[in-house]
Each structure stands twice: as C-alpha cells, then as structure tokens.
Phi, psi and omega in degrees: 000124178257130181238133179263125176296154178278003173257120194304320187282352180278148189275164169290146183226138174272119180267121184282075176077358177074012186275341182268142179230158173257106178285131179235122179251129176252111178262112191244125177288118176239032178291171188299333180290349176271002185297148177092224185302319181300316182291326177292317179294325178297316179297316178297323178296321177296321177296318178297316179303313180298316181297314187289318181289319182287344178283344175272121188300321181289310182299327180300327180275344189254317191279132169240145188236138170232127180253124177244120175264146178222133175214243173287342176224173176230139182221139170274090192287344175275353179079349181165199174269126183239146176303143183301328180292336180260356185292127176246111181305126183286154171287133186247138177234134182265126176190158172084194185259195191239081184266076177297330180301321180292326178296318179295325178294315178297320178299313180300318179298319180291320178302314181292331183268323195250340180273130183284125179277152175291152177246124183302124180078006182221231184301137182287337184082175180288161170290163178298142182294145170257133186240133182235124183244124176244126180214157179247013179191183179285147175298151184232174168269189185290345178267000181085012179271126181298130181203150174264356190288340182260311186286328182297311177299323179294320177293317181299323178295333180278314187270343181250040182289154179298157178303134181099344177268144181285133175222164182297147171286328183199148169237123177248126180253138177230129177253134179243142178093180188275355188252013180278156181244120184302315183296322178294317179299318178295324180287328177292318184284164172257005180189271186276139173221147181229165166225157185204175176273193180244014179287161177300322180298323180295317180291324175300312180298321180299311184283337170293318177298315180298315180297313180297321180301315184289320181289323179289325185294332183270002178274162176302126183090356177288159183265095182286342177283341177209085183300343183263010189284324193258341179286144182259119179288157178278179181293346178287339179255122181256117179288131180274119184291000000 
C-alpha cells in the first residue's frame, strides 16, 4: 500500500502491511508551578498536536501516543499507547512537586508492556520509541527539593538497557519558563534540548515542531533513529548548545 503524505515534498512510502508503529511518549510536567496559563496552553497544544499529526494520512497510520504526566506521582494517562487518530488529549491539573524519576519508571514499564517487539524471521516489531519531556523546572524529591539523585538513575535504567531490550531512540527535553536549568535539560535529553517561554505562541510553536518532526520522520528517508533531527524549530524554541 502506497500512501502520499499531505505535505508535497515528502516522498511516497511503502507501508509493510501497516503492522509497524512509531511509539511516541510525551512526558509532561504537571507540578504546581505549571498552574494557570501554562497548563491551559499545554492542553491546547495537545489538541493541536492531535489534529496536525492525524491530518497526515501516513502518520495517522503509523504514530501511537502515550502521555505520562508527572508531579508528586506519575501516571500513564492514556492507559497505554493509542493510535493518534484515537488520541483524546487529557484534562490536566497542576499540583505537587516534580518527580521526573517516577515518569521514567512508568515509561519503562509501558515500553515493556506496550511496544511490539520484533519476531525473529517474522514481524519487524515497532520502531524504537521517541520520548519528549516538557518541564518548567528542575526535578525534585518528594519534598520538592531539587535533586539529581532520583531522576538520573531512572533515566540511566531507561537508556542503558541490556542488548535485546527496547529503549528509546531519542529523548528530547524542553524547558519552559524562567526557572529551567540548561545543564539539566541537556542531561535529560539524549541529544537535542530546547528552552522556551510560557506564552500561548511558544506552546503553539512547540507542538508544531513536534508534529512536523513526527510526520517527517516516518517518511522515506526520514531519520527513525532520531525523529526530531530534521524538523526546524521556530524562533520561539531556543536550542541549547
């Protein structure tokens, strides 16, 4: 089956039976500091993301989404990986501290449960998951004290898995607002990290970048090892060198 993307410059792609998917995990900070305009803009951004990705015929068949919120606890609010066409942006509430470590733990559990593994001599399985982390501050412990002691081991357990275990192809970290730490964002990511403001325009630009990244990555010649490599962010997103 050949599917033409709705963006003219993208190539035709042969889909092998439609059985392979690109798992995309959105790890979203819903701690108390996100209350007000940021959490509202985040919800609107998720709605925009769903519309834009599902409007591309090819991406609609390929992309599956899992949303993990993290504050004092972490939850896979989508219940698993869902097709982008069926994705319903969850209502978000801001409260609590910033337990990124718990989000990485939930992510690891979902990868082992929800991502389809390849079968030797048979089905190829899903592509490696792409992970996107949005936060407005440094990760904390349960008391709200900023620390690297919890999230770093959880991240290492995710990216340094033994051979044969599924791990992310890429983790992209984005910090919003004035309290983000560049070094922490770079350490969270496996490559690219950004920072941005908390205006509605910033969130629009962020989710446009995310949508474009995913649709381009699944096209012929796209970079499946780093779905975020080829899309160009707007001026609202500042790449951290």
